[in-house]
Every structure is written in structure tokens, then in C-alpha cells.
C-alpha positions, -999 to 999 in steps of 0.1 A, spaced: -94 721 -106 -58 725 -113 -53 704 -78 -76 678 -93 -56 679 -124 -23 678 -106 -37 649 -84 -47 632 -119 -13 638 -131 4 624 -100 -17 592 -100 -12 584 -136 25 592 -131 24 569 -101 4 543 -118 27 547 -149 56 543 -124 42 513 -109 40 498 -143 73 506 -153 86 492 -117 61 460 -125 75 455 -157 111 457 -146 102 427 -122 87 407 -146 118 411 -168 138 403 -140 117 372 -129 118 362 -165 157 365 -165 158 345 -134 136 317 -148 154 314 -180 187 310 -160 172 286 -140 156 267 -170 194 268 -183 210 255 -153 183 228 -149 190 217 -187 228 216 -179 223 195 -148 199 170 -167 224 167 -197 252 159 -171 228 132 -157 224 118 -190 262 117 -198 267 100 -163 239 75 -172 253 69 -204 289 63 -190 276 39 -163 257 20 -188 287 17 -209 309 4 -180 282 -20 -169 283 -34 -203 318 -37 -203 318 -56 -171 290 -81 -183 311 -87 -215 344 -90 -195 325 -116 -169 311 -136 -202 350 -141 -214 360 -150 -180 334 -174 -180 341 -187 -213 378 -192 -207 369 -213 -174 342 -237 -193 360 -269 -206 357 -276 -241 339 -312 -236 334 -319 -274 370 -315 -285 379 -334 -254 359 -365 -264 368 -362 -299 402 -360 -290 397 -393 -269 378 -413 -297 406 -404 -321 434 -416 -298 413 -448 -293 412 -455 -328 450 -450 -330 456 -478 -308 465 -484 -272 497 -468 -255 503 -445 -284 522 -415 -277 545 -390 -298 577 -410 -284 564 -447 -288 541 -442 -316 507 -459 -322 520 -493 -315 531 -484 -280 561 -501 -264 574 -537 -273 576 -557 -238 607 -575 -251 627 -545 -255 619 -539 -218 638 -574 -208 670 -569 -195 681 -605 -199 670 -616 -162 634 -630 -154 627 -607 -126 607 -576 -131 637 -556 -118 662 -571 -143 678 -591 -115 
């Protein structure tokens, strides 16, 4: 029986050894999985930050385009208001001549022709 006991002890030791080996493999696999998960999380965070930057850039571009289009667009209401107020002031009114315009008698140079000759 001592051979049987020795075989049982060897078998038990082998099973225990394989359990320890299996336990080590499981721990190693768990560490690898944790490392892979951390790497995946890091990559996901980088992608999220890149997406945020891209969205901010697109928002800035859109705002710039809106500003450009506002600059190019004519202000029709103020132009009409200026024209109507100028019409009320009288014809021929400029900053140099005033609202009454230029007197045609002042343009005569003493001759009957338009060129003063």
C-alpha cells in the first residue's frame, strides 16, 4: 500500500500543482484583460476628446461663416431710411451745397452759352 499511498500523494501533488499553475494562468489572464481594458478606456477617452475638438472647430467655422454672410449682406432698411430722409431734405442737397442745392444763377459766367462763352 505504500506504493498506492505514494501514487495518491503524487497525484494529489500533481493536481495541486496543476491548480497552482491554472491559478497563475488565470491571474495572468486577468492582468492582461485589465491592461487591455485600461488601454481601451484610454483610447475611448482620446477619441471622445478628438470628437469634442472637432465639434468645437466645426462650431467655430459655422460661426465664422455666419459672420462673413452678415458682413456681405446689405442693410436694405437703413438704406431706404436714408433715401427717404434725403428726399424729405430736398433735391440736390449735399454737405457742400446744403439742402437748397446750387443756385443756377451762380453758374452763369456772364455769357449766354452753357460753356460761358
